[in-house]
N, C-alpha and C positions, 0 to 999 in steps of 0.2 A: 881480440877483435871479434871472433866468432860469438863469444858469449855476449858481447855488447849488442851485436845484431839480433841475436836471439831474444835478448831482453826487450829491444825496441819493438820487434814484431809481436811479442806477447803483450806489451803494454799498449800498443797502438799509438797513433799520432797524438801530439799534445792537444788537450782539450776534447778528446773524443768522449762521446757519451757512453755510459755504461750500457751493456747489452740489455735488451728488453726481457722481461720475464715471460714465462709461457702464457700467462693470462693476458699480458699486454699484447703478445703476438697474436693470440686468438682474437682479441678485440680488434686489432688492426686489420686482420683478414676479413672479419665480419663487416667492419665499417666500409671497406673498399668494394665489396662484391657488387652491390646494386648499381654502381656507377660504371661498371665494365660492360661494354656492348659488343655485339657481333655485327660485323660489317659485311654485307653481301653485295657483290657485283655480278650482274648478269648481262651477258652480251649475246644478242640474237641477231639474225639477219634474214633478209629476203634477197635471193640472188637470181638474176637473169643471166643464164649461162648459154654461151654459143660454143658448140663443139665444132670439130672440123667439118662435119656434114650435118645436115638436118636443120630444122627450125630451132629458134631459141627456146629454152625451157626455163620455167620459173620454179625455183627450188627453195624450200625452207630447211636449212641444214641443222636446225635445232639451236640450242643455246650452250654457252660455256659459262660456268660459274667460278667465282673466286671468293673465298672466305678469308676474313681477317678479323682482327680484334681492335678495340679502341677504348677510350675512356672519356667521360664527360668532364670538361674542365670549367664549365660555366652553367648555372642552372637554367639559362635560357636556350640550351640546346647546342652549345659549342663543343665539338668532339675532336680529339687528336688521334691520329693513326699514322701508319707508314705511308710514304708516297707510293711504294710498289703495290700496296693493297688496292688503291684506286687507279693505278696506272692504266689498266685496260679500259676503264670508264673514261679516263681523261683523254686517252689517245684516240678512242673511237675507231673510225675506219682506217686509220693509219697504224693501228696497233697489231700486235702479233695474234691476238684473238680473232680479229677480222680476217687476217690472212688464213688462219686455220679454218674458219667458217667457209671462206670462199673455196678452199681446196676440197672441203667436204662436199660442197655443192657441185663442184666440177666432177668429183668422183661419182656422185649420184646421177647427174644428168648425162654424162658421157660414158656410162658403164659399158655400152656395146662397143665403143671404140677402144676401151681399155682392156677388154677381155682378151686373154691370150698372151698378154705381155708379162715379162718377168717382173718380179717385185721392184728391182732398181729401175727398170725401164718404165714401169707403171708410175712410180713416184716422180720420175723426171718429167713424164708427159703431163701429169696432173699439174705440176708446178709451172710448166710452160703454158698450159692453157689458162691457169689462174693469173699469170702475169700479163696476159693480153689486155690492152687498154679497154676493149669492149666489155670484157668480163669484169675487170676492176671497176669500171664505171657503172656496171649493172648491180653492184652490191649496195644494198640499203641496210645500214646497221641500226639495230634497236638496242638500247642500253638502259640499264636501271641501276640505281645505287640506293640501297636501303640500310637502315640502322635498326637492329633488333635489340630491345631490352630484355632482361631475363624474366620479366612478367609477361612476355609474349607480344607486347605491343611493337608494331613496326612503323617506321617513319621514312618517307622519302627524304633524301639528303642532297644538299648542294655542296660543291667543293668551293671553299672560300680562299684556300691557299694550297699550293701544290709545289713540291720539290721532288724530282724523280730520285731513283736510287743512286748510290754513290758511283756506279759504273757509267752513268750517263754524264756526258760533258755538257754543261749548260752555258758556257761562255769562257771568256779569257779575262785575265787581269794582270796588271803589272806588279811585280814584287817591289820591295823597298830598294833592291839593287837594280831595278829597271828591267829585269827579265820578264818575259811574257809567260804566264802560267795559266794552265787550264783550271776552270772552276767546275767542280763536280756537284751533283745533287746531294741533298741532305737527307733524303728518304723520309720526308715528313709531310703530312697533309692536315689541313684543318677543315672540318665539315660542319654544316649547320642544319639542324632540324628545328621544327616549329613546335615548341612546348614551353611550359614554365615550371619552375620549382622542381626540376629534375634532380635525382641524386647526383652528387659530384664527388670527384677525388680532390685531394689537396696536394698541390705541387710543392716540392721542396724548393728552397731558395736557390740552391746550387748543388752540384754533385761533386765538387772538388774536395769535400771533407770526407768522402767515402774512403775506407781503408781496406787493405787486403784482408780477406777472411771475414768481412762483415756479412751478416745474414741478409738475404734478399728473398722476396717471393714474387712470382710472376703469375698474373691472372689473365686468362684468355680462353680461346676456343680452338684447341687443337683439332685439326681435321680428322684425325684417326678416332677421336671421341665423337665428334659431331656426326660422322657418317657410319658409326659402328652399327652393324646389323643386329646386334643383340641388345641394343639399348633403345628404350622407348623414345619416340620423337617428341613426347611431351616434355622431356627434360633436355631437349637439344639446345635451348637457349640459356642453360645454366653454365656459367664459366667453370673452368678447372683451375686448380692452383698447383704450381710446382715451386719447390724451394731450392735454394742453393746459396752460394757465397760469391763475393767479389773475388775473382781469380786473376785479374790483370787490368792494365790500362794501356790501350793501343790507339793507333790512328788508322783511319781508312785510307784508300788510295787518293782521296781528295785532301788529305791532311787534317781531317776533322777528328776530334776526340771520340772514341768509343770505349765502352766498358765491357770487359770480358767477365763472363760468369759461367759456372758449371750447372746452373739451373736448367732443367729440361725445357727446350723450346723446339717446336716443330711447325710445319706448315699449318697455318690457322692461328698460331700465336702472334704472328707478325702484327705490330702496332699495339699489342697489349701492354698495359702499364706494368712497370716493375717498381715495387715498393721496398723501402727499407723497413727495419724492424719497428719503426715508430708509425708506420702507416702513411708515409709521405712518398709521392711519386718521385723517383730519382732518374727515371729514364723510360724507354719503350723498347721492346724486343724488335730487332731489325734484321739480323741474318744469322745463319748457322754455319757450320763447317761440313764440307762434304769430301768424300774420297771416292772418286769415280761417280757412280750414281747413288752411293750410300751416304746417308747423313751420319756424321760422327758426333754423338752426343757428348756433352761436357765441355764443349768449346764454342760457346755462343756469345753473341754480342748485342749491345744495347746502344741506342743513341742517348746522349745525356739529356737531363731536364733543361739545360740551357738551350738546346736546339728547339725543344718544344716551346719554350717561352719566346724565343725569337720568331718562330712561326706564328704564334698567337698575336704578337705585336704586328706582324706583317698583315694578318687577317683583320686587324682592327678590334681585337677583343683583349680584355684583361682577365686572365683566369681568376675565378672566384670559387674558393673551396667551401662555400656555405650555401645552404638552401633550407627552406622549412622542412622538407622531407629529410634531408641529411641531418638536421639538428635533432629531430625527433628520433630518427633511427639510431644515430650515434649515442644519444642519451639512453635510449632503450637498451642498446647493446651493453653499455656500461652497467646499467642496473641488472641486466641478465647475468653478466659475469660475476656480479656481487651477490647473486642469488636473491635479489629483491624482485620476486616474480610478479607481484601484484602491480607495482608501478611500471615494470618493464612491459607488462601486458597492455597497460593503458597507453604507453608510448607507441607500441606497435600498432594498436588500433588507430591512433591518430595519424601515424605515417601511412597506414593502409588506406585511409580515407582520401589522402592526397593523390597517391598513385597506387591503386590496388593491384594485387596479383603477384607481387614479388615473392618467389618461393621461400627466400630466407626469412622474410617478415612473417609469412604464414607458419614456417617451421618453428621459429622462436616463439611466436604467439601461442601455438598449440602446446609447446613444451612448458611454457609458463603457466598455462591454464591447468595442465595435468599436475605439475608440481605444487601449484597453489592449492588445488583441491586435496592433495595428499597431506597438507599441513593441518595440524590441529588448530582449533580456534585461537588458542593462546599464542600461537606462533604466526598467525596470519597478520600481514601488515595492516590491513584496514581495521582489524580489531585492536591492534596495538595503538594505531593512530587515534581511534575513537576513545580508547581508555586514557591515552595521554591528554586528549582534548578535554575529556570529562574531568580528569584530575586538575588540569590547568584552570578550567572554569571554576571548579570547586575551590581551588586555592585562592583565585582572585576574589570570589564571593566571600570567602572566610576573612581574607585580609580587609575587604571593604567594610563588612559588618563589624568585625573586631575593631577596626579603626574608629568607626562611628561610636561604638560603646565606650572605647577608651576616651574619645573626645568628650562624650557626655559626662563620664565620671570625672574627668578633669575639670570641666566647667562647674559641676556641682561642688567639687571640693573648693574651687576658687571662691564661689559665692558664699559658702559656709564660713570660710576664713574671713571674708570681709565683714560678715555679720558679727563674728566673734570679736574682731578688732574694734568695731564701733561700740559694743556694749561693755567692754572692759574699762574699768577705772581703778585708780589707786586709792586705797583706804588710808586713814591716818595711821601713822606708824609704819608706812611703807608696805602694808600688806594689801594684796590684791583680793578683791572679792567681787561677786556678781550681785548687783542690786536685785536681780530677779529671784535670788535665793534668800533675801532678807525677809523677816516677818513683816507682814503688812501693819501699818499703823495709821491712826487718824491724824490729820494735820489741822490745827486750829489756825485758820488764816488770819482771824482778828488778833490772836495772841502774837502771831508773827508780825502783824502790822504794828502793835503796840511796842513790841521790842525794838522794832526798827526806829519808831518815833522817839522813844525814850533814849535810845542810844544816840540819836542825832542831837537831842537837846543837851544831853550830858557832854557831848563833844563841844557844844557852843557855850557851855557854862551855865545853862538854865536848868533848875531842878524840874524834874518831870512831875506831872500830875496824872493821876490815873483817871481815866475816863469812866463815866458811869456805864454800868453794864445794863 
C-alpha cells in the first residue's frame, strides 16, 4: 500500500504534463514580468477637531499608504488584484485608515489636554474624542488609487468589481438542506486604467489540474524590498520573483478553495499573480500565516484562477492574454533564449516603440547588442541571411537560365530531326541514301518527254516515230 502511494505521488496525476526545462522556466518568467503591476493606495484627510475646551482646530494628519501587486489580464487596461489591497480606498471614511487618521488629528489638536495622562488613559481619551459625532463629521477623506508599471508609468485606476477579504461577511444564503449560511468575501478586485496594447498575462483555464509538488513562481512587490533603505528608488517598480511548490489544497472560512504553497509571500505581494512552470496564471497571492505578530513563511495561500475568472465576468470583461506588445516581447524572449540575438534585438526595439522604458526590455536589448557585436561576421545572423538569400537568388537564376538553354537545345534537335525525316528516301534494292550526296547530273527534259511519248504509244500498240531534232 505504501509503495503504491509513493508511486502515485512520484508519477503525478493521470495526464499531468512533464515538468518544464530550465530554459522554459526562464522564458516563462521573462514573459510574465512586464504585465505585473504595483498598486498604491493613499488615504489622506483634513480634520476639524473639537477638543474638550477651546475653539475647533483644522488638522492635516498626513497620509497612510498601502502597497499591493496585480496583473494585467486584458490589453485595454483591466487588472486583477486582491480585495484587501483596495479595501481602504473602497471603504473611504468608514474604513480603518480613516479612523487612524482621525485619531492622529485628535492627538495633534488636543495635545495640551492629553499631556500628563498615562499611556492607557491617553489612548482611551483619544478614542473617546475621535468617536464624538462632531469630530467624525469634521473628517474629510482624500483617497487615491494608482497603478504603476515597471517602466515607471503611473495610471489612476477605477474599481470595477470588489469582493472583500474572506473574514468579511457579505450576506447570507440558503444551503441545499435549507439552512441559512453566511457568505464571505472572495478577496478579489478588478481595476481599470486607460491605455491600449498593454502587456498582459495569460490565465490558465482552471487550477484543478495542479498537483502536489508542482513548481510555482510568484511575481510581486514585497514591501521589504520596495522600502529598502539600501536600494535605489529607480528600481522600486521592478517586481521580485519567489519560487516554491504546491504544498496543499484547503478551504477558507467561507468554504472557498485556496491553494497552499511554500513560495515566499509577504506584505506587498498580495494580489500578485502566481504562475505554473508553463507561464500561465493559476492564482493570486492572498494571505500568509502568522504566529503572534510574526509572519511564518512557508505556509502561504492563493486564491485560484477560477475566482479571478468569475470576478472578470462580473466586471464585464473577458480576459485576453494577447497584445501587440506581448506578442513582440514573447517572440523576442524566445529568440533571446535560443541565442538568436539579432532578431531578438529587433523584436525588443519594436516592443519598446509601443511602450518604452520597460527595464527588462532594455536589459535584454543591451545584452543582445553586446553579444551580437562579439560574434564574427560569419556567425552573425544578418550575414547568414544575406548569404542564404544570395545563394537562393543565384540558384533560381541558374535554374531559369539553364532551363532556357535546355529548352532551346531541345527545340533545335526537334527541328533538325524533322528536316532529316523529310529528306530521307529509300533507294532501289532497299538501301537508303541521301540525294544531296549524289553526283550532280544533267537532265535532258526533251529525252525524257520522248521516252514518255514512245512508251505511251507502245502501250497503245502504235509503233513510235522519232521526232526530228
